[in-house]
Phi, psi and omega in degrees: 000161186238133172254121177267106186113130181237040180265208185305313185296314181297313182295316181293325177292310181297324179292336179273347183229066185298337178300329183293334183289349176285342179261171180287121177231121174253132176244126180248111185240129186286338180261188178264017185252164169214094180124304186281332179053221182285349182305327182297341184257003186259120178269074178197170178274156173290151178269352179243159175292156187301327182301333181294336181272323189232009184294337183262004180297125182292149182306321183294329176280318180301325181290342185261357180285164183284333181232073184296329180295315180295319178299317180298320178298318183283342178281349180292137182303334182268004179298135185279164171303154181217166180303141182296334176296324177286323174303316180300316181300316181293317181293326176294323177298314177296321179300320178295322178293321177294313182299324180293337182264359179299149177295169182299335182265350180278166181198156168247113181258107181273165181051046182236107181270121177273128184254338183205140173237125180243116179262123178237174181297330183259012179143199185226142173244143181239128179251137181252168182296337179268010175092358180287140176242121181247125180256138183212155175286337183211139177232134177250123179267118180221058190266000175079197187234163181215157171268143177237145179308130183275133182299331181290347179253013184301325184286348177238026185302322184291345179247015185248137171235154178282153180299327179293332176284324181294322183272005180289123178298323182296337183264007186305310183299316179296320180293319179299317179295320181292315181294324182298329183268351185295139176243004180229163184296163171258129179247128176259116179268108182138165182212023180248206185305311184293328179292317180289325174299320178295319179298314180299319179296317180295322178298321178290317184293322182291333174288318182297324183266009177072031180236058178295347179277351184296124184280132179239129180231124174265130179247115182244143181267341180219160181300145182280144182255134177246150179276139174226149183286340180203165178294323179298318178296319180296316181295331181276331190247343186297137175269111185293344182276316187258352184244158179291146174295159184249125174269116185295351177256302186290329187262358180253123181294124181292341182270325187243342183080000180287149178260133182052050188306316181252323184281341185278145177292140179236168169050230183295327178295318179296312181296321181293317180295319179299319178294320179298312182296331181273001181076024185266005178244110182304133176075010180228143181209168177235137180238141179256130179226155179287328179202166179295333176299328179283354177254018185301324180297313179297318182293320181295327182273351185288143173277335179209136177243131177253119178273118178226066190241025175103176187235163179226143178300137179255135178203152177287179177299131181242130180237144175251190181301336185247019176119196184291130177244343176201125177265160182302331182262013182296144175278350179292137177285147179272099191266148174222154175284177183299336180262013177091350181303127180290142175246109184245119182061038180071008182242125176295137180242098186301332182276002183230132179236156178236128185251083175049052179283317183275155173301155180299134177305141186302324185292341179233024188295339181245018180264114182297341181280342182295126176077357184294330180266003186297312183301313181292321180293318177295319179299320178296319178299314181294322179296317179297319181294319179294324179294319178295319181295324181291000000 
């Protein structure tokens, strides 16, 4: 079988199912990484606790990593969020342990861009940028997410960068030079995790380039959500002016009792937003607007606009028996059933799986039970398929 994408999802899934590594598994990864992906280039904290990244690593794989003590610490349920660069280091360590256990016929092919996936009745073919065609009975899409230029920012596109570009370590020198020359404010469009990560990065950069006077404005379309350990804590501490109201059903995780478990700001992001909302960060403020169109004045006057408006699943061109069903730039979400089965054009495709490519649906974004059974359900499907093939 073939995994398209060799980032966090693929490595954590394979590390949780070591039996699968006895069979032929090909991983096609567009970067030179296996496990850490883009995390190594992100100057920000994780939005999830460390256990969410490595909690499912099987003992036999955990025993083979280079730093088992550190992995064990991060697998603890109470492990705190940590810098994404450190997340990358740990995942690369797990990736090496997974790669070492691959069967003699399996491989991790790095710097391999997949351009097309063709699903047919008798299996799936994968085409790469160098012209190679790989045929398999089953393909798992685990290509991650991407930011796309937002249409509401089209009129300021030449002055807009994506939040993922702003937090890029590789772009630090260019960003410092750009910020040093700015004579107009920086506007961050958005108010969730990526927006606050961008704000924290800008606060560091403006100090580094000697521009503490540079004005930073966050523009949010909806109230910001903060994480709380319980509903009682939220009711006692929530600021009704600067924070989103709390729905005791939709916003409380049924498994843990936490409020805004995934969508809420944690740690340094939480503290920074509270300081921002209280006017406690010199030269920085937050503005509330009904839509980005209502922020046109701020955007027009900005020297730089940072887009932090969410992510979209990334995938290559996908074709079915009757032609193209999804192009890489499609606005259609890449949907999967509870067991990972891909749904293409409203039709389930058993030979194709999707491994949490899209952001969590809003209605269950803070439910700890969402997706928890996906790895095991997908593993059962793959085990059944291998048994039939044998």
